[in-house]
N, C-alpha and C positions, 0 to 999 in steps of 0.2 A: 813788447809792445809797451812804453811807459811815458809817464804823461810827469810832470812837475810845476809847483809853483812856490813862489818864495816871496812871502809879506814882511815886512818892518813896521812896526806900529800902526798897523792897520793898510797900508798902502803894497798897492801888488808891486814889487819889485823887479822880480825874474821869473820867467816860465822857460819849461822844457830845458834845464839843465839834467848834465849827466844824473843818474841813478845813484851812481858811488859817490858822488861828492856831497849828497844829503848829510851826512853826519859830520863832514868837515864846516860845512856852511851852519851848521846849528853850532858847531861849538868854536865858531869862527866868533859869532855874536847873540849874546843871548837876548837882543828884541825882536828876532827873526822867529818865524813861524813857518814851516813847512807841510807841503801838502806832495804825496808822491803816489801816483796811480801806476800800477802791475794789472796788465790784462795776459791771462796764459801765461802763469808763475812758471817758470821754469827751475830748476835745481839752482841756477847760478842766482837767480833773485833769489831764492829762498836763504842762499848763503850771505846773500848780501845784507838782508834784513835782521839776519843773527848776527854777523860780524860790526854792518856799520852802524846799527838802530837799538843792538841788544835784544831781537826779539826772543820772547821764552821759546823753548822747544815744543813743550805741548802745544802752544799757539799755531807754532809752524808746523807740526801733525794736523792740528785739525782742518789748516789750508790745504795738507795735501788728499784727504782724507775729507772729500766732499760729500754735500745730501746731510749737513749738520743739524739740527734744529737750530730756530733761531734761539741765540743767546747772548749774553754778554759776561764773559768772565775778568777776571780780576787777578792781576799779576803785580808782582815787585815794582816795576819799572815802567807799564801798560795796561792798559783794558784792550780785549779781543773783542772784536764784535761780527755776528754772525747775523745775515737776515736777509732776506730775498726781495726782488723786486717781480712784482705780479704784471700781466697783461692779460686781456683776451684776445685772441689771436682771428684772422680774417676769418676762421670757420667758427668762432664763436668759443672755443674751447680755452680754459685755463690754460696759460702757460707762466713757471716760474723762473727766474734766475739768480742763484746765488752770489752774494755778494759779502765780502769778507773785510775789515777796517781792524789795522792799529790804531791803538788813542794813547799818545803818550803826550806829556805836556807841552811840549812845543812841535809837535809834527801828528798826522793823519797819514797814513797808509791805507789805501784800499785796494783791495784785491778781486779781480773780477775774471771769472772763468773763462769768460768769452766776449764778445763785444753786442750781444745781445742787449746787455745794459748800456746804452748810450751816456757815458759821463758827460756828454756836452751838453746834459740838462741838469747836471749839477753844477758846472761851471758856469752853466747860464743862470742857475739859483742863487751862486753865489754872487755874482755880477750886480744880479738885481737887487741884492741888500749888502753893497759895500759899506755901509755905514754900520755895519754891526762886525765888520772887518778886525777892529781894534781889538774884541774881544778872543782872537784868537782861534784856538783850537775847538772852543767852542763854537764859535761860529760856524768851522769848517763842517763841520759832526753834524751842526744844527741842518745846514744847507744840505746834508746827504740824505739823513733822516727824513727829512722835510721831502725832497724829493720821493723816496722810498715809499714813503705814507701815504703821500697823495695818488701813486700808485695803486695803493692797495683801497684808496678811498674810490678811485675811478672805476675799479674792478668790481667792488660791489655795487656801484652804481648801474654800471653795464649789467649785472646779472640781475638787477633788477628790471631794469626795462625788459629784458630776455623772459623772466617769468609774467610779468605782463604781456608779451604778445602771446605767449602759450594761454595763457587765460584768455584771449581774445579768441584765438581759434579752437579752444577744446568743446566748444557746445555747438560747433558747424556739424559734428557728425563723420559718417564717413569710413572705412576701415583703415584707406591709407592715413587719411586725415590722424585716425586717432593709434595709428603707429608711431607716427610722427611726434606728436605730444607725447608720446611715452617714450620717446626716446629723447627728445626734448629735457624733461621733466628729470630723467636719470641723469642724463650730463652735467645738469644743473646743480643736481645733487652731489655730482661728483666732485664738480668745482666750488661748491659752497665748503666741501668736507677740508677741502687741498687751502681754500682762502683760510678756514679758521684756523688748520696746523698752524699757517703762515703769521699769521696777525694774533693770535690770542698769546704768544710770547712776546711780543713786543710792547705790551703791557707793562709785561716787567722788566724790560728791558729799557724804556723811557725812565720809568719810575724808578730804577737804579742810578741812572744818569743824574737824576736832579737830587739822588741825596749827597748831603756837605762831606759824607766821608769818601766821596769818589773824587773830590778837588779836581772836578771836570767842567761843571757848571756854574759861574758867577754869577751873584745877584741879579745882575743886569739882564743877563741870558735866560733866567728862570722860567719868567711870564713867558717866552718862545719853547721853551720846553714843557711848559705847562700846557700851551697849543697842540702840541705835536700829540701829549699824553690825551687830550679831550677827544681829538681826532682818530687815535687808537680806538679809544672805549668808544667812539661812536661807530666805527666799521665793525668793530666787535659785536654791539649790540643791533646794529643792521644786517652782518651775517647771519646773527641769531634770529631775528625774526623772519630772514627769508629763506632760511633752513625751515622752521614752522611752517611755512608758508607753502614751500616747496611738497611739505608732507602731507598737507590738505589739500593740493594741486593731486597729487598722486593717488589720494583715497578717494578724490572728487573723480578722478577719470576712472577708476576703478569699477567705482558706481554706474558712471554711466554706461560702462563697458555691460554691467551685470543687468542697468534698464535694459538696453539694447538686446540683450539677450533674451530678458523675460518678454519682451515686445515680440520677438522672432519667433520664441515659443509659441507664445499665444496666439500668434497667426497660423501657425503652422498648426496647431491643437486645433482652431476654430474650422480651418479649410480641412481637417481632418475628418471632424465633426463631419460636415456637408458630404464629404463623399462617402462616409460611412453610410448616411442614410438610402443615395441610391445602390450603394453594397448590399444594405439590407433587404432592400425591397424585390431586387432581382435575386437575390438568394434565397427569399421565402418562395417567391415562384418558380423557382426553379431553373431561371433563363441562363442555364449556361449553352444551351445551343441556339439557333436562328429559330427565334422565338413566333413570328408569323407563320411559317412551315408547320407550325404543329397543333396551332392553337387559334381562336378564333380573332378576327381583327378588332373585335371588339375589347377583347379581354388584352390586347397588346396597348391597344389606348389607354384603357385605364390604368395599366402599370407605368406607361409612359405618364400619366398626367399626375399620379401619385409618386412617384419617381421625382421629376421637376420642380412640381409642386412644393415639397420637402424640402428639397435643396436649395428654390427658391427664398422660402419663407424662414430656414436656418440663417441664411446669408442673411437677409433683411435683418433678422435680429439679431445677426452677430455685427454688421455693420452700425445698427443704431446704438448699442452697447459699446465701441470703438473697440472690440477685440478684433476685427483684423480691417 
C-alpha cells in the first residue's frame, strides 16, 4: 500500500500517483518536492527505492531488519531516519510502532511496517501548516517529526496521570488493593523504560538535523525544529522525573506492606499474650481434666476469676496502648 503527494513551489499539485513515477517526476521538474509513503514494504518496494531514488543498500537493510534503535544515518545522497510512534492502549500499556524515513533534497519517503501508525495524522498536520510548504522537504519532515514527538508527549502525560491515580489508591489498604497497586507500579516502570529508549535518541536526531552540514533545515525552518528539540527535552526530563517518582512509589508501597505486616504481628503477639495468661493459670492448677468434679467449687471459681481477670486486664492495657 502506497500514498504519494507532489508539491510545486509550496502548492500541492498532485496526490496518489504511482510510486514508480516518483523518479521521473522529480527529474522532469526541479521545482517539485515529492512525498511517498510505503506501508508493509515488499521486496518490489525496496527494489523501487533502490532503482528510482537511489537509496543506499545499508539503509534498505535497516528497513528489512526491524526493531532498530531511533537514529539518523547520513549517506552520500540521502539521510535515513528511524523512529517510533508510541501510544497507551486501552489496557493502559505502552505500545510502539516503528517508522522509517528516507530524506533526500527533494523527496521524503516514509516506511511503515503496519497501519497502526495512521499516516492521516501527518497529512492533517501538513494541511494545517500549508504556509510552510515552500520550504520543501524540511516542511514535510517537520510535520512527520512533530506528529511523532507529540505522540511521545501525550504518552508521558498519560503515564503521569496513571501514576497520580495509583497514588490516590495506594493508602486505601486491603490485600487486593496492594496487589493491584504493585502491578500498576511495575507496569508503569516498564512503560517508562521503553519510553526513555524511544525518546532519548530523538534528542540527537533532532539536534543533528539542525546542523548546517546536513543541508536539510533552512534558516526559516530552524525555529520550528528548535521547538521540536525543546519538546523532546521536556519529554525526556518528564519521563526521568516519573521514573524517580515510580521508584519512590515502589519503595513507599513496600514500606506500607511492611508496616501492615508489623501491625499484624503486633496484634497476633498481643492476643498470644492474652491467651498465654489463662494457659499459665490453668496449667499451674493442673486443670487438664474436669476441674469441678475433683476439687471444691470455691477453687474453681477462684481460678476462673484469676484467669479471666488477667485476660481482661491485659486486653484493656493492650487496647489502650493500641497494640491490638
